[in-house]
KEVOKE-34048 format. One record per residue (C-alpha): residue in one letter; x, y, z. Coordinates in steps of 0.2 Angstrom, whole numbers, plus 5000, padded with zeros to 4 digits. Layout:
% KEVOKE-34048
AXYZ ...
//
This chain:
% KEVOKE-34048
M491550084961 K491950044979 I493650034986 E493949975004 K494350105016 F495750095029 D495350085047 L496750205052 D496450185071 L496649995069 I498250015059 V498950145071 E498550035086 R499449885077 L500949985073 Q501150045091 L500849875098 L502249805087 N503349955090 S503549965071 N504850105067 N504750155085 C502850195084 G502650135101 L503650285107 M502450405098 S500750475101 A499350395091 S498950565083 E500750575077 V500750395070 K499050425062 Q499650585054 A501250505047 L500250355040 T498950475032 K500450565023 W501250405018 L499650325011 N499250485001 T501050474993 I500650294988 V498950354980 E499850494971 S501150374964 I499850264958 N498950404949 D500550474942 E501150314935 P499850174936 E500750064923 W502350064933 W501550044949 V500549884944 Q502049814935 N503149834951 H501949784965 N501349604965 I500649604947 S500049424950 D498749484962 F498149614949 Y497949474936 T496849364948 H495549504948 L495449524929 P494049434919 E494449334904 P494349474891 V493449454874 F493949574861 E492749604846 C493649604829 E492149654818 E490349704821 D489849534816 D489349434832 S490149274825 D491849354824 F492849384841 V494449344849 Q494449274867 V496049284878 E496249144890 V497449164904 I498449004906 S499649044920 Q499449174935 Q501149154943 K502249304949 E502949324931 P501749404918 A500249284914 T500449174898 I498949194887 S498249094872 L497149174859 I495649084853 A494949154836 S493149114831 S492549164814 E491749074800 K492749194788 R494449134796 A493948954795 Q493748964776 
//
């Protein structure tokens, strides 16, 4: 799995150019050190409580990257449940279940 890496130097440069949180008054190494510590705390919080983090940080973006899941109900290939995402707004997605089974149809 590949996760994009941060270009810390570019981020530091932007923070200094914008003088975000007075970063323009600090050295690049000081800003980079603070940025690194801050990003590490974010990663720790995600690792500690991933469910909370996903639910509280723009979950609609998370949903847009999920495939439409198919859950197997039995070992028989003709028996499955497909979950179809209907809405991907800022609130949790609305889903509909589509069951396919000759046994259920009877």
